[in-house]
N, C-alpha and C positions, 0 to 999 in steps of 0.2 A: 829293505825290500829284497835285495839279492842274496842275503844270507838265507832268508826264507825260501827263495827260489832254489838255492843250492840244496837245502833240506828237502824240498819237493822232489828234486831229481832222485834223491835216495829212495823216496817213496814209490817211484815208478816201477820198482821191482815187484811191488805188492798190488798196485792199482794202475789203471790206465792214466795217461796224462790228463785227459778230460775229467776222469774220476777224481784225481787229486785236486784239480781246480775246483770241483764241486765241494769236496771236503774243506778246502780253504774257505770257500764262500760260506758253508755251514758254520765252520768254526768262528769266522768273523761275525756272522749274524748273531750267534749265541753270546759272544763276548760283548758286542755292541748293545744288544737288547738288555743284558744284565747291567751294563754300565749306565746307559742313557734312559732306558724305560720311556720311550716316546709316548706323549699323550695322545688322546683320541683324535685331535685335530691333525696329527701327522699321518693318520691312516684314512684320511678322507680327501675327496675332490682333487684339486690341482696339485696339492702337496703330495698326495699318494702317487698320482700319475708321474710327476717329475721325478720323485725319489725312486719309484719302481723302474722307470725307463733308464735312469742313471745306473741303478743297480744291475739290471739285466745287461746293459751295454758293457759295464765294467767287468762283470763276471764273464761275459762272452770274450772280452779282451784277454782275460786271464786264461780261459780255455785255449784260445788260439796261441797264446804265448807259451803255455806249457807244452802244447803239441810241438811248437817250434824248438824249445830247449830240450825236448826228448830226442831231437834229430840234429841239433846244431850246438856248438859251444855257447855258453851263456853270454859272453861278451859279443859274439857275432850276432846272435838273435836280437839282442838289445840294440845294437847299431842299426840293423835293418829296420827294427820297429820305430826308430827315431825319425824315419821318413814322414810319419804321420804328423807329429807336432810341429816339425819344421815347415812342412807344407802349409799347415794351418796358419802359422805365423807369417809365412811369405805371402800368402794370399791376401793378408791384411795390408800389404804395402807393395809399391812397385819400384822402390829405390834400387840402385845398382848393388848396394851392399846386401840387400835382401836377396836379390837374384844370385849374387855370388855365394851367399850362404846356402841357398837351395841347391845350387850347382855342386857345391862341395859335398853336401850330404848325399846328393844323388850319385855323384861319382863314387863316394865311399860305399854306398849300398851296392852299386853296380860291381865294384871290385870284389866285395864280399860275396855277392851272389854268383859272380863268375867263378870264384874259388870253390863255392859250395854246390853249384848247380849239378855237377856230375855226381857228387856224393849224396846229396839230399835235396832234390828239387822240391819235395813235399815240405821240408823244413823251411826253405825260402818262402814258399807260398803261404805257410802258416804265419811266418814272421811278417810278411806283407799284409796279411789279413789283420794281424794284431796292430799294425801301424794305422790302418784305417780306423779300427776300434779305438785306438789311443787318441786319434784326432777327435772322435766323437766324445770321448771321456773328457777332454779339455773343454770343449764347448758346453757340455752338460754340467761339468763340474763347476765351471764359473757361475752358471745360473743357480746351482744349488748353494754355492758359497754366498752369492749375493742375496739369496732368499733369507739368510740369517739363521738358519737352523741346520747347518751343514752336517754336523756329526749325527744328529737325530735322523736326518735324511739318509745317512749311510746305514744306520740300523734298519730303517724301513726298507731301503733299497736292496740290501743284501738278503733280507728275509724274503722279499718278493722274488729275487733272483734264485734263491735256494729252491723255492717252490717251482718256479718256471722251468728251471734246469734239472729238476729232480730225476728225469730219466737217466741222467749220467751216473746215478747211484749204482747202476748195474755194473759199472767198471770198478766198484770198490768192495766187492763181496769178500775178498780175502782180508780186508783191513778190520772188519767188524769183530773178528774173533781174536784180535790182537790189541789189547788195551794200550800197550806202549805205542803202537802205530797210530791209534786214534789220538792219543795225546800229542804225538808228533804232528799229526795233521792239524790239530787245534793250534799248536805252536806256529805252524806255517801261516795259518789265518791271522794270528796275532802279529807276527813279524812282517808279513808281506801285505797285509790289508789294513788291519786296525790302526797300527802305528803310523805307517806312511800316508795312508789316505786321510786319516784324521788331521795329520800335520799339513797335508795339502790344503785342506779346508781353511785352516788357520792362516796359512801363508797367502793363499789366494785372496783372502779377505783383508789382510793387513799390509801387504807390500805390493809394489808394482809388478806387473807382468815381466818387465825387463829383468829385474833382479831374480825373479823366479826362474826365468828362462836361462839366465847365466848359470844358476846352480844345476839346471838340467844337463849342462854340458859335462858334468862330472859322472853322470850315470853310466855311459858306455865304458868309461875307464873303471869305475867301481865294479861293474859287472864282470869285466875282464879279470880284474884282480881277484874277486871272490871266486870266479871260475877256476883260476889258477891255484889259489890257496886251498879251497875246499874240495874241488873236483879234479884237480891236476890236469886241467884243460889248458894246453899251451897254444896260443894263437900262432898260425903260420904267418909268414912274412906278408902275404897278401891280405890276410885278415887284420893284421896289425895296422897296415897302411890304410885299409878301409875304415877301421875304428877311428884312427887319427883324423881322417878326412871328415868323418861325422862330427867329431869334437870341434874341429876348426869351423865347420859350418854353423854349429849351434852357437859358438862363441862370436862369430861374425854377426849373426842375427841378433844376439843379445847386446852386442856393442852398439849396434844401430839403435835399438830400442832404448838403451841407456841415454844416448844423446837426445833423443826425442823427448824422453821424460824430463831430462834436465832443462 
């Protein structure tokens, strides 16, 4: 996912961040439609409504995230975005460990926001918006996974999202004259959407939420490493402390869930 995000950052020179997010959505929709070819029932009634809502929310999350990483280091934006899923997890329980997890993530986000607020308040705001959208993605994604046709729903959802968010194409005019950039954008859709979101559907259906949440703790670290290797983004001391606090919070929440599952 974050290799694709790093590639997207390189596209920001030719298109707006929101435009790149739309190209990612378009690329993902084309790949998923060619792969899955959803039947007529997937385009009707409740199935269409659920898939379409999920697709628009997910694409909106990506737009907000890309606007954030255009202004913040990749690892920093991901750490702030993590406030959403941890808040959703904490709201499902009132245990001390859950509250400690939420407190750790909140402190981490606050530290990062304090570091970045003077430099890019808009970046922090976009990352917080992406956090809210990520929380909605988790809730809707679980429903899509339980419906039993998750990957087909992704194809329908991203097709709907591509149409709904089509005004964002105005920010991509420079890309259409460059076949290599278009191929790059489709690659971002494959790496950042098709592969990780399809795997999310498999994992959410087959393993417990605790195990899934434990793996989520790796994401801020992964994003920081990819940002350093591919984009030469070196976290400041404050950002590093904030990212670590987020990882600790996610691990605390996951550990509590593991014991409940056992």
